Structure formats: C-alpha cells, structure tokens
N, C-alpha and C positions, 0 to 999 in steps of 0.2 A: 816379449812377454808383451800381452794386448792390455791397453790400458783404459781401465772403465772407467768412466766420468761417473763423479756423484749425482745421487737423483736429483736434485735440484737443479743440477747442470744441463741432465738429459733431457728433463723435460722443459724447459725450456728452448732447447734443440729443439726438438719436435714441435712445441708451439710453434715456433717461426716457422718452421718446414710445411706445416699444415696451413698458414696465413700464405704463404706463397702460393701454394696448391689452390688455394679460392682464390684468388686473385686472379691465376692463371683461368682457371674452370669459367669465370664471372665474363673473361674477353671472350674466349670461345662463345659462348652462348650467346651472346651480344651478335658476333659474326654469324654463328648459323641462323639468327633469327632474321636479318638482313638475307642474308642469303635467300630463305624461304619466300620473303616479300617480295622478292627479284622473282625467282621462278613461279610463282601461284599465278598459274592460269587464268584466264578471265571467265567470268563467270558464262556457259552455257547459255543458248537462246533456243528457246522452242521451235522445232522444225516447223513449215507450214502444214506439212501434213501430220501434225500430232494427233494421235487419238486417245481421247478422254479414257474409253477403256479398259489405256494400258499404265493407268494411276498404280503407281507402287510396282510395276514391273522392272527388275533388275537391269543392270549394266549388261552389255553385251557381253559374255566369254564367264561373265561373273556371277553365277545365280545367286540372289539375295543380297548382293553388293550393291550399298548405297552408290549413290551419282555423285555427289560431295562427303568432304569426310564428316564426320559431326561437328557441330560447333561453325561449321564453313558461311560466313557472312558475304554473299555478294558485293561488289563495290557499286555505288551508288550509281545510277546513271544520269545523264542533263535531262533536263526538261524539254519536251518536245519543243521543236522552232517552231512549229506552226500552230502552238496553243493560240498566240495573240490572235495569227488570224482567223483561225477556226470562233473565236469569240466575236470576232469582228463580222464575220459571213452569217454567225446564227443572230446576231443583233440585227443587220440590215435584210435579212429575211424576214423576220419579226416586223420589221417597220413596213417592211414591202405591202405585207400580210394584212396588216392593220389598217392600210392604205384602202386596199382592195375591197377589203368590207367595207370599211366608212363610204367608200364608191358606190359600189354595189347599194347599201342601204339608205343614203341620201342622196346621192348625186344622181342617182338613175334616173327620177321621174323628171330632171328638167332634160332631157335627151331625146330627141327621135328614135322612132325604132329602127331607124340606120343607123345612125348613132351609137346606139347600143349593141347594135350587132358588131359595129367594126369595133369598138373597143372591146368588146369582149372578146373576139375572135383573135384579135391582133396580138392583144396583151397574153392570152392563153397559150396561142401557136409559139407565141416568142419565147414564153418560159418551158415550153415543150421543145422548143428546138434548139434553144441555147446550150444545155448540158450536152450534146451530142457534141458541139463544137469546142467546148470548155475541158473534156473528155479528150477531145484530137492533142490538145495543147496542153494535158497534163494535170490539167489546174480540178483536181477530183473535187475538194472542199466546195467549191465555189459550183461545180455541178449540182454537189448534191444540197447547197441553199437556195438555188433555185428548183433542182426537181420538188422540194417542199412546197415552194412557193406555185407550183405550176398544182399541185395537188390543191392547193387547198384554191385557187381559182378554178379548177375544172368542179370541183363542190358547189363555188359561188354561182358557177352558168349552169349547174343542175339548178338551184334553186331559183335562178332568172329565168330561168325557161317555163318552170313552174308556176311564177309571180306572173307571167305576160303570158306565155305562149296555151298555159296548160292551167287557168286559175280553178277552173270546175272541175278537175279533175279527183278522185280522191286521193288525199296523201300518202296513207299507208301502200295504195297502190303503185303511184307515182314514185314513193322512195325506195319501192323495190323493184321497180324497172331501172331507175336511175344509180342504183344498187351494183346491180348487175351487170348494166353497159359499160360504168366507172371501173370495176372490175375486170372484166375483157380489156378495157383499152390500157389500165395498166398494166397488166400481165403480159401484155405486148411489148407496151413501152418497157417494161423490165427487163424483159427477153433480148429485146434491141438494144438495149445500152447495159448488157451484164456487168459493166463495172460500179453501174450506182447501188448501192445499197437500200434505199429507200423504197423504192415504186415496188418491189414485189411485196415486203410485208402489208404496203398499204394494201394490193390489190388482194392478200388476205384477210384484211378487216374486212374490207369493203364486201367480201363473198359471204359474211355471216349473215347476211340482212336479207336478201333476195326472196327465200324462199319461207323465212317466218315472218316477213312484212308483208310477203304474197297472201300466205295462210289468212294472217289477220283481216288484211284485207278484203278478202274474201268470205268472214264470217265463218271457218270452216270450225268444227269442233274442236274441241280440246286433244282427242285423238289424231287428229289430221297434224294440229300442231306439232305433237309430238313427233310425226313423220316427219317434219321439214326440219325440225331439229336434227334428227338423227340423218338424216341424207346430210346436210350441210357437216355434221360430224364427222360422217364417212368421207367423203371431200377432204375435210382436214386432215384426217390421219393419211389419206394418200397423198397429199402435199406433205407433210410432216414427213414420209419414208421417201417417196421419188420425188418432191420438191430441188429446187433449186436455190443454193444460201443457205448461208444457216440462220439469217434473219426471218427468212418466211418460216423455213422447218418449225423455229421455234415459236413464229407467232401462232403456227397451224396448231401445233401441238396444245398450246395453250388456249386458243379457240375452239379446238375440237372437244378438250377437258372438260370446258364452259357449256358446249352445247348438249356432248353427249352425258353431263349429269342432269341439264334441264328436259333431256328427253327420256332418260332413265324416271327422273321424279314423277313426270307424267304419267309413265305408263306403270308405276307402280300405284301414284293415286288413284290410279282410274282401276286395276286389277282388285286394289283393296276395296274401293268402293262399287265395286261390279255389283249389278243386283242379284246375279245367278253363275251358275258356270257358262253360260251362252254369251252373258255380257263382259266375261273377262278372258275369252277367248282372243278377241281384238288388241287388246291392252298387251296380253299374253305374247301375240304375232310379234308385237312392237319392241318387245322386251328379249324375246329370244332373235329376233335378226339384231337389236344390238350388242346380243352378246355374241353371234357370229360375227360379227364386224369387229369384235375386240379381240377374238380369236386369231382372224384372219388376219389383223396385224401385228398379233404378236408373232408370228412366225418370223417376219424381219426385224421387227424391233429388237434393240438392246435389253441384258437381262435384266435391269430393273424395271422397264416397261410394260416387258413381257411377262414379268410376274404381276406387274398392275391391273394388265390387260386379262388376266386369269382370274383374277380378283373379279373384277368388274364383272365379265364372262359368267362366273360361276353365282355371284350375286344376280343376275339379271336371271338367269336358267331359274335360279329356287323362286324368285318373283311368278316368272313367268310358269313353269310347272304348278307351282302350290297353291298359286292364285284361284286356278279354275276349280282344284275340290274345296276349297276353303272359302269361297262362294256359295258353296252347296251344302257346307256342314253349319253347324251355330256358331257363334262367334269364340265361344269359350275353346272350342275343339279346334279351331282355324291354325294353332301354332301346329299342330301334330302336321299338316298338310304340307305346312312348310318344311319341319323337322324332317319329313320322307323325302322331299326332294333335296334339300341338301345332303342327307346320307346317301340318297344316289348319286350324288357328285363323283364317289370315290371310285366309282368304276372308271375315272376318266382315266385311272393307270393302266388298265387294258388298252388302251387307245392311241394310236399313233400322233397323238399331236406333240406338238414343240416342249421342250424337256419344261422351261422356264414356265409356261404357260399353264401347263398341269401341275405344276405347285402352287402357283396363284389360285388354281380354281382349288384346288386339296385346301388353302388357305382359307379359300371364300365356305367350303363346306364345314370347315372349322368354327367359325366364325359364327356360321348360321346356329351348329349345336351350344356354342357358348350362350347367343343370345336365347334361345329356348330353354337352357340352362339357368340362368338370369332370373328369368322369369318366375323359378320356382324357388329363389332366396326370402324371399316375403313369408309367404306361406310355413317356411322351414324355421327361421327365426322365430314366427309368432309359436312353432309347437315345441320347440326348446326351450323357450323362455317364457312361453305364455304362463307354465305353472307358477313361475316367480310370484303372481298376484295372491297363489294362497299362501304365504307368510305369513300373512297378514290377519289370518282365521285358519288355524290351524282343526283339524277335526270338527270343522263346522256341518259335516255331513257329505255324502256320494252326492256329485252334481248327477245329473238325469245323462248325458252324454259328453263325448270327449269335447266337442266344440265349448260348452259351459264350464270347464274346467279349466280350457284355456284364458278365459276371458277376454279373448282378443274380437275387434270390429271387423276383421278381415271377410270380403264377399267370398266366402267360400264356395259360393257355386260356380262362381267365375275360376274357381283353381279347377277345376273338374279334371282339366288334361294333362294339369302338371304332375301328378303320380306317374301317368303314364308314358311322358316324357322322359321323367326321369327311370322309368324302368326300362326301357326301349333304352338307351344311352348307356347305362347298366350293364345291359345283354350285349350289348356291340363290343363295350370294353372286355367285357369279361369273355367273350369269342375271342379276342385279340390276343390279349392274354393266354387262351389255353392252345391256339395254334398260331403263336406268334412267330416260329421259325418260316412256317407257309408264308405268312404274312411278309417276313422279311425279306425271303427268297421274291415275292413278287416285286415288292419296293425297292429294293439293291439296286437295279439297270437305273432308277429313277433319281436317288440320292448318290449314286455314284458319282466320284470327280467328274467334273467337265473339261474336255479336254483342253489344253493349253493354247492360245492364240485363237479360240473360238467365238470369243466373245458371248458367251454366254448364248449363241445363237443355233448350236447344234440340236438337231431333232433328236424327239424323245423316241429311245428304242434302237438308234444306231450305237448305242455303247461305244465304249473306248477302244479303239483299234489300233494297230500298230500301221504305221506309214513308212515305207522306208525312204527316207531322204523327203517327203512331203513336207512343205512347209505347214508349219504350225501343228505336228505330229511332236515336236521336241519343243524348246525355249522358244518365244517370239523372234529372237534374235538368233535361231542357227536353224539350218534346213533340217531336220529331223534330228537334231542331236539328242544324244540321250537325256533322258530326263531324270532331275535330281530326282532322287528316294524312291526308283523306280525297282532298285532293288532290295528295299525294304530297309537300308540301311542309309544313315546321315552320310553325304556325298557318293551317294551311290554312282551318279553321273553329274554332268558339269556342261553346260553349255558350250559346245563348241564349234568348229569349223568342219564341214567337209563330212558330217556325219560321225566323227570317230568316237571312239568310246574314253570315258575321262578314265585315268589311275584307279583300281580299288573298285570298277564297278562291278556292281554283284548281280548278275542278271538281267543288263542292261542291254546285251547283245553281245556278240560274236567281236572282238577286239579287231578294229579299224572297219567292221562292216557298215554301211551307209544305213543310217537309220538305227534308231534303237526301238526299245518297248515302250508301248505307251504308257500313260499313268496309269498307276491301278494294275499294271499287268502282273505283278506279285503283289504279295501280302494279302493281308484278312479284309472281306467286306467290310463295308460301311459299318454294319448294325454288329459286328463285333468288337466295336470300338478301338480298332489296330490304326494302323498306319494308314491305311488306303483311304480312309476318310480325311486325310490332311489337304491341303492346296499343294499345286505340283510345285511350287516355289518353297515350299516348307521342307528344312531338312531333319527333322525331327520331332519327338513326340509332343511338346508343346501345343505346336497348332491341331494334333491328335485330340488332344482333351479339350478342347473349344467343343466337339460333338459330344453329347452325351452319349454313352455305350448303350447296347440293342438290352442288357439285361436292365439299366435302368430304366428304360421306355417302357422295358415290360414290365417291369413293376409299378411304374405308375398307372399304367393301363390297369393293371390289377388293383391297385390302392382306389382309383377312381372308380372302379365297378364296385367295391365296397361299400364305398360311401355313397353312387348315387344310390345303389339298392338299398340301402340303410333309410337312404333319406325318403326314397319310392313308398317303403310300407307306413314310415312314419304318416306323410303326409295322407296316403289312403285313409288311414283310419279317421283324420280331421274331416278330409273331404265327403267321404260317408259316415261320419258322427258317429260312431259304433259307441256301444255301450260305455260305461265307466271303466266298469271293471273288464270289460275288453282289453280298453285300452292302456289299462295299468299292465295288464297281464302281456300284452302284447309288447310292450316298450322294453318289459323286464325279458321276455323271449329274445328280443331282439341283442338286449346285451349280453344274453348267454350265447348268442349265435357269434358276435363278435370276438367274446373271450376264446372263444372255440378256434377261430380263424385267427387271433392274435397268437392264441400257444401252439398252436398248428406249424405255424411259420418263423415260430423262434427258434435260431439258434441251428437253423435249416444250412447256414453256410455258401450259400450261393451268393453270388455276386447278385447284389442290386434287389436280393429277394426281401429285404429288409423294409423295403417299403410299405409291402401289403401287411404285416404283421405289427408295425409300428402305427399305420394308419388305421387298421383295426382297433388298437389299444387307444389310440383318440378317443374315436368313434364310442370304442365302450364307454368309456368315460367319461363322456358327453352325454353316451344315452342314461349311464348311471344318473348321472344329477339331475337329469330331467325325468326319468323316472322315480326317483326319490321325491323329487319335488312336488310331481303328481300326484303320488299316493298320500299327501300331508291332508289331502280333504277328509279321508277315513280313517280312526285308529284302526281297523283292522288289516286296512290296504298298505299301512305303514309298517305295521310289524310284519308284514307278509314280506314287501317289497324288500324292504332294509335287511331283512334276515336270508333273501333267498341270494340277494347282491354280494353279503358279507360273504356266503356260504359260496357262491360263485367267483368272488375275487379268492379267498383262500386256495379253492381248488385249483385255480390258474396257477395261484403261485408255487402251489405243490407238482403239478405237471411241465411250467417251465423249466428252464433251463437257469443256470446261474447268469446273472445280468442284471441291466438295467429295467429291462421288462419283471423280473421276478419281485424285485424291489418295490415297482409301482402297482404289482398284484397285492404284496403285502399291507402295503400301504393303506390302500382300497377297501380292504377287509379289514383292519383296524379303524378308519373312519367310521365304518358302516356299523361294526359293534359298540364304540363311542354312543353314536345316533341313537342305537337300541337301548342301550342302559339310560338316556335322558327321556325317552319315550316310557321306560318302566317307571322314574321318577313321577312323571305327570300320569299316568296310570294312577298310583298309588295314591293320587291326589296330594302330592307332597309340594311345596311352597320350593321355590327355585334354590334358595339356598339350605332348605332342607334336603333336598336332592344333590345337593354338592359331592354329599361321602359317598353317593354310590355312584356319581360318574368319576370314581377313584378304580373303578373295579378293573375296568380296562388297561388304565396304565400300571397295575400288579400285576395284569396279565401279562402286560409287554415286559415288565421287569425278571417275570420267570420265562418268560420267550428266549429273553437274551441271553438269560444264565445257561437255557438248555444250546443257544446255538454258539453264544460266544464270538468267537472271529469271523463267521460268516457274515459276507457282505448285506444278508437280507435284517443283521440283527440293529444295527443303527439305526435305518429308517425306521422300521417299525418303534423302537424306541422312542424315538425324536417323536414321531406319533403320537405316543402314548404319553409323553411329557407333555403338549400341546393340548390333550386332552387332559391334562390334570391342570393345567392354564384356564381353559375352561373352569374347570371346577372350582378354582379360585374364584375366575370371576365371578360365578355363580353365590359363592358363599359373602364376596363383599359386604350388602349391605346387615348384616348379622354376623358383630363382633365375634360372639361365642362361636358359631359353625366357623367363621373364619380361623380361627384358632384351632379349631378340630381339623380342617381342612390344610393348612400350613401342616399342622404335627404329622399327619398321614403323611404330605408329600415328602415332607423329612427323612418319614419311615423308610419310603418307597427308594428316598437317593442313598438313604444308608446302604439298604437290600444292594443296591446297583455297585454301591463303593465295596462291596465284597468283591467284586472280580477286580483283577489287578489291572485292566485295560480301562477301568472306566474310574479309577481310585481318583486319577487326580481332581477330574473335574466332580464328579459326584459327592467325594468326603467332601468339600467345600461347601457344594450346594445345599447337603444336608444338614453341615453346620449352621448355615445361612436361616434355613428354614427351621431348625429348631427353636433359633434363638428368637427369629421373628414370632414364630407360633408364642414364644413365652412372653413377648413384650404384649401383644394382642390381645392377648390372654390377661395380665394387668390391667390394661386401660380398658377391656369389657368389665373387670371386676372393680374399674375405678379405686385402684390400689393407689393412696397418696405417697407411701414409704416403698418403691421396688427394692430398695437396696435389701428389707427385711428378706426379699425371695433370691433375688440376686446373688447375693453375697453369701449365700449357700452353695452355691454352682461355681463361683468363680474361685473361691478358696481351695477347694477339692481340684479342679481344673487348673491354677498355678500348682499346687503342687505335683501333678502330674507333666505338666509340661516342665517342669524342675527336675523331675528324674528324666525326662526324655533327654532332653539338654546334657546331664552328667552321663548318659549312656551313648550319646551322640552327639558331641559337641557340635560337628557339624550340622543339626537339624536346624532347621530354618524357626525365628522367632516367631513367626505369624503361627506356624504349626502348634508350637510349644505354648504361647503364651496367648497369642491372639483371641481365640474363643473365651477364656477366660476374661481377658480383661475389658472384651468388647459387651460379655453379659450383662455386666454394672456399669461400666463408663456411659455406654451410651442410653441407657432408659435414665440413667442420673440427670444426663444431659437433657434430656428431652422434656423432666419435669422440671430442670433448674430452669429452663425457661418460661415456664408460666407461672413459677413459684415467685409471689411478690415479697418472702421473707429473704432476710442476708445469709441464714445461715447455711442452707445446703448449698447456692453457689459458692461460700467461701470454702467449706470444706470439701465440693467438687473441683476445684481452683488448686487446692493445695494438693491432692490426691493426683490431680494431671502433673502439677510442677514436680513431683517425687518422681513418679513413673517417667518422666520425661528425660530428667537427670540422670535416672537407673538406665535409662537406655543411650544416653549417649556418654556413659561412666564404662559403661561394659560392652557398647556397640553394638545394641540390639536393637533392629529395625521397628519392631512392631512396635516395642514401648516407646521409641521416640515419637514416631509417627502417631500412633495413636493419642497418647499423653499429650502432642503438642497439639493435635488437633482440637481435641476436647478443651486443652486450655486457653487456645484464642477464641474458640466460641464461646465459650463461658466468660473470659475477661471481654469478649464486643458484648455481650449480653448486659452485662453490668456497667460498660459504657458507653452504652448505647443514648440512653435519656443525657447525660450531659453531653453528648457530640450533637445531639439534635440542638439542645439549647445551644450551644455556643454556633452552630452552624444558623440557627436562625437570627443569633445577633451580627453575625459579620454580614460586607455587604455583600448584594449579590454579585458584584464581577468578581470577588475574590477566589471561589471555588475555581473558578474555569481559567482565572490565571493561576492559580498553583499549580491546577492540572499541566496547563501548556509548559511551564517552568518544568515540573516533574518529566514531561516530556523531553524537554531541551538536553535534561541532564541524563535521562536513560540513552538521547541520540549521543550526545557527546562522547558518552563514555560505552558507547555499546559493545564495544570488542568486551574490555574489560569485566561487561557485565556477561558477555556470553563464557570468556573462561571461566569466573568466577560459577554459572550456574553449571557449567560442565565438570567443575573439580566437587560441587555438591554431588552432583550426580553420583560420581566415582565414589565419592565418601556413603553415600547413603547403599552403593552396588556392594561396596566392600562389608558391608555390615552384614550380619545373618538374620 
C-alpha cells in the first residue's frame, strides 16, 4: 500500500527540492558565463581595402546577418604608443616654422644677397631631403613633420623672391605663377615620396589659385573669371576621380565643390543680368560646360556623388537654356522660360546617361518646377484669404472688380505668368495621370533595382542581367551565387560558394548550376509596389513598403493636377481683374466642378484612387469658404452663392456613396442653409436677438431629417451640425433675456423631439430637461420675480409625484430620472435668489428643506436626493457663514492661514492611504445608491 504524506509535509518536500534545483541552476549559469567570456573572439579590424560603399553588407554566406551579435561591445584597445612622439614632433615642427618666419621677416635685412640665398637654399633643400632619409629608416612621423616644415619654407622662399628679386611685379600675377610652380613641385615631391600624406593634398590646395589669380591679375571680365573657376573645378574633379591617395582626393573634392559653385554663381549672375539674348549666350556656354563636366564626372563617381552631379548638371542646363529666352521677354514672364527648360530635362530618361546621374537630373527638374510653383503661393493665399476683409462691412455694395474685393496690395501685374505656370504644371500632371501605364514602362528601367556590387555606377539602360558565375551578379561575397529574394519569396537564395542554389530557392536557377538569376528577374515591376522594388539584400515585404506603389503615385499626380488647375483658374481671375459678378460666379462654378470630381471618384475601390476625390473634396471646401466670403459684399450675391453651395453639397451628398465623404457633403449643406437663415433675419431688419428664433429653423429640419434617416451614418453629423446652429441662436439671444428664454424653450422642444427616438434618448432627454429648466429660470429672472417658489413649486410637486409612481413601478429606476428634475426645478432657483436675499427667512427655509431632502436620501439610499440636498445645504450654509468667516479671517494674524493650510496638508499626507480608502468607500457607497 503506497504511503501518501499529508499535504503540509509534501509541500515542504517540494519546496526543498525546488530550492536545490535553483541553487544548481545558478552554478551552471555562472559557469556558462565564464565559458562564453573565454571563447569570445576578439573584435574584427577593418581590412586595408575596406570599401565605404559596402556599408551594411551582410557577412559572407549569411545574407542579412550582422557581423556581431546584438549588444556586442568590442574590447578597449590600448592607446597608441606613438601618441606622445606625434605631439612632440608637431610641437617641434611648429617651433621651427615660427623660427623660419621670424628669420625671414626680421633677420633678412641684416644679411647680404649671398648669405640670404645660401641660408634659404640650404634650409629648404635640407628640409626637402630629410624626409626621404627618414622614410628609409621607418621614421614616418618625423618625415611628415619635416615635410610640413619644408612646405612652409617653400612658401617663405616665394615671398622672399618677390620681396628681393621681383619687388615691382604685380602681386596677383606673381602669386599665380608661384602657386603654379609650387603646385608642380609638391606634386612631383609627393609622387616621389609616396608614403608621405602631406605633399599631394598641399599640391591640390596650391593648384586652386593659379588660374583665378591670373585672371584677376590680367583684369579679365567676370566671364573669364568664371571660366578660370570652372577649369580649376574640372582639374579638381579629375584629381578626385583618378588622383593618388585619399587625402589628395578628398581635398580635391572639397576644392572642386567650392570652385564649381563659384563658377556656377558667376554664370548664373551674368545670365540673369544679361541685357538681351545675345548677352546670355556666353554665360550659357559657361553653364553648359559646367553641366557637361558634372555629367562626365558622374560616370565614374559613387552613387551619391553621381546623383549630386546630376542635380548640378540639371540646374546648370536650366539656367543656361532658360536664360536666353528669359532675357528676351519681360521680367514677369521669365519664369516660363526656366520652367520650360526644367520640364525639358525629363527627356533625359530616353538617353544613355548613367542611371544615378539621370536620377539627379530628374531631381533638378522637380526642383525647378517646385520653385516655379512656390512663386504662386502668395497670389493663391491672397485670393483665398483676401475676402476675409469683407466680414467687417457685410453687404456694403459690390466692388468694381475682383482685386478690389480681395483688398490685397500684391503687385498683380508681376504675377501675370503665374496662372500659366500653374496651368502648364496641372496639364502635365493630368497627362501623367491619364497615361500612367506608359510612363511607368518608360521609367521602369530607371527605377529598377540596381545590381549588387555595382556600387551605384551601373550604366543606365543596361538593366538587370544574369551573369553566370560573374562576380557581382549575386551578393558581394559570392561569385554568382543566388540572389536573396530573386524567386519572389523570402529566403529564395542565399550567398554561397561555387554558384550553388540555396535550398528552397524558387526560380533562382537550376540546382547546382553556376550563377543565378539577376535581381528582379522575377516578381512585379517597381511601379506595381511589389517585391521587385526592394533592395537586393531585403528578404521580405517591409523593404518593398518603403517605396510607394504605382497606384499611389498616380493618385498623387491626379490630385496635384486638380489642385493646380483650380489654383490657375483662381489666379487668372485676379490677374485679369474680372468683374465682381464674374469672379463670384467663377468661384462657385469651380466648387461645382471639384464636387463633381470628388463624387465621381468616391467609392471607386481602386488602390490609390482615393487621393483624387479626397483632394478635390478639400479643395471644394476651401473654395466654398472663399466664394462665400467673397459674396458678402452684395446681398444678392450672398443669397445666390450660399443657396447654390447648399444645393451643390446636398446633391453631392445624395450622389456620393456611404462614407465619410457623404457625411462631409451633408454637413456642408447644413452649414450653408444655416447661413441662409441668418441672411433672412438680416434682410428682414431684425436685431440679432430677434433673428435668433429664425435660426432654429435649420436645427428643426435636422431633427426631422435625423428621424427620417435614423441609424444612417449621415444622421449624427447632420444633427450635430444643427445643434451647433442652435448654439449660435442661443448666443445671438443672450443680450435679451425674454428672447433667450424663448430660444432655450424652443431648443428644449427640439431636444425632446430628438429624444423620442431610442438611439438619441440617453442624451437628448437630459438635454431637453435641462433646457426647459434653464428657460424657466431665465424667464423668471427676466420678469424680476422675487418669489420663484410660486412658479417652481407647482412644477416640482407633480414632478415628484410622477417620479414616486415611476419608482414604485420600477424600483431599479435611477433617482436622478425620477426625482432629479423636480428637485432641481425648485432648489436651484431658490438657492440663486437666497444668495442675493438680505433677509434670513429664505436661507433658513431653504436650509431646512435641503437638510430634510439630504436625510431622506441617506435613509432611502437615493443618490439624487443626497447629492442635491447636500450641495444646496452646503452652499446655503456657506452663504450664511461667509460674513463671519471674513470677520474672523481679518482678525487672525496673517501667518495663521498658511500655517493651518500647511498643517492640513501634513495631516492629509501622513494619512494619505487611509484617505484614499475612505474616498473609495464613499465612491462605492454612492455607486450602490439608485
């Protein structure tokens, strides 16, 4: 028979065994951590041939795998042993340089010509020869320091030669010759001693000045100076591409950027300020040459530099080509010349230029178009926001023209070309939207995924191709291995060796075949938003989601065409200063067109198609606001415009499908109708408070409309808009108390009508009761009634009887529903009068009544009675005790109230947890009441 221990004994045994297991686990984890620390490999160092273009490339054989585990911290390395030596060498070189400068400037005059020559020659030759000896002995740092000293000495030699041998020569000309000689000298010196880092960068710096200083010395015009700058930039570009040493190439890159920018600025300035087309030809030639040089450098440059070169070339071509016709037309129309040149740059996709350079040129084209469109923003803002000034003088009379209604001080004659710019841009975007599939096929090779290992320098038009076993056809680590994702699935291939196919590869090639399919060999094109748009090392959809789909781009083009076309028509009316009636009718017609476009595109269900209708809807709302404000100058125009807008939005709501767009249309129609009722009151000569009841006509219709629609999604937004109209009516009636009471009562009737429907009853019922009570109070206050109880008690008693019967029939009914309205109808008005009553009878009777109500609420656990009675009793007591409290507070020392407050805070803080528990118990007790 098996012995079963008691539960307490078995529990103690299990606890002991678990404690032993925990101790053993801790020992094993400690040993494991020590073993991991002993086996951890040292941090890898960068190979000498490390290529910055391979940033982020995965390790060999593991596509996408990191080089080290996440959180790996490389061990600290000891400081370089020669750091102190480098500091000493630097200080020594500086001291020698200072001594050489002091000798040349101070002690030079005390020596004869022979001594001078001997000293300079000996020191300079020694400083130039010493690094060669030091390099053979392996003293590289010392050789670098002496080379820096030699550089300074050669500069001092040039200065000394000019001061003694050629003092009368032109300083700029001599500097140009000296810079050219020194640049050649240090280039030869750096090539001879290839291990030195300083000579070649120094030669590049010196080569920046000969042509520039030579042009200045010859008194050449600005165009020649620009050519000198451009020639220097071309030389720097050649050095950056084919030069020896990283230092020289980086220095040449920086110098070339500065010189090229200066040359472009010179050419642009001369082109813009040219007196005619012939005067713009010479600067245009300079700019075109700069563009050709930038494109030539982009063939061999890395991806980022190639794209930057394309941008520079594109902008230079626009400035050169557009500058010639711009000089022949008025200044206001020059933007069209540059815009035409910028748009013509898109033809570069049909050329055989390098892919990244083409992308840069397209970016330049987009920048030119964006700049031209930015010039239209002030005019559009004036057209849309200018009518706001009419709010201060409504119906003052129709102005003479469109510009007079806008009240803007813009130079409209200077914006003559702006509507044309917007119209041309809108037409091109509309054409792109219409023929998007053809455009996508043209641009597909350009945006296609570039080949791995190409470094971004693959020629445009070559396209992705298969390369059986060729390096670079797969991953950078494998010679022609299967490309990850080439089969359209994650893990379709991995970097391997020997050109083998990864297990599970789909479409990557035959098993065991050398080489594999090129990137993008299967899958959808980039403009379809598929997997082919992902980088070669991406294994799934997240990378593809970083590039917008073709449908989204097409929708953006259509939306841009709609907005730009609308803006072009608006600006055209302002530029032409059309008559006021034509402007109002034109803006209303534009709103109708935008609404038709929005309704047509609603609910089409195509991917990306929502961009056009949503944009048209937003533009229609903005146009409706602008047209409505513009119509405020004339009474007839106001009725015509707002009536047309209300009808247009109502028709759009009927034609649109179910959704947010339909609700927006219905809300806009309701707002238009509300404004029309306000216009009717003004036309009848009514004061604002007298027109308030008329404003409730639209809210009443929205209540009926909501009852008709019931649970339709449009019903709630329309009813809320009607409620806002009722709120406006209440605000208009505030200055006159009798009208305010009337408006509040009518609003209560509308809320009660909405409460008939079950879905609105929880909110509308309480709102109706509150409005009726508030209307009663306002009416009593307006009639200067000093005994409101004579009017409230006849309401309170029947209300309490009805509530009592309701509670008998349904004991679970809330006390707020049964007794709240009846009690509030008497207690709150009596409390308001008691606070201004100087006698003691009313506060006493009110306090006794509130005390009785509070006790009844506590006895029968009725929340409404307890809270209403307690609140009224507390406020009534505060009113009665306030004079005495003020007297006591005035007699107390000033330090006592802060001290008492601090003591109270200390007590509450010390018993904070107990107070929280008391508050929770009070909340629970109130919650259990009915």
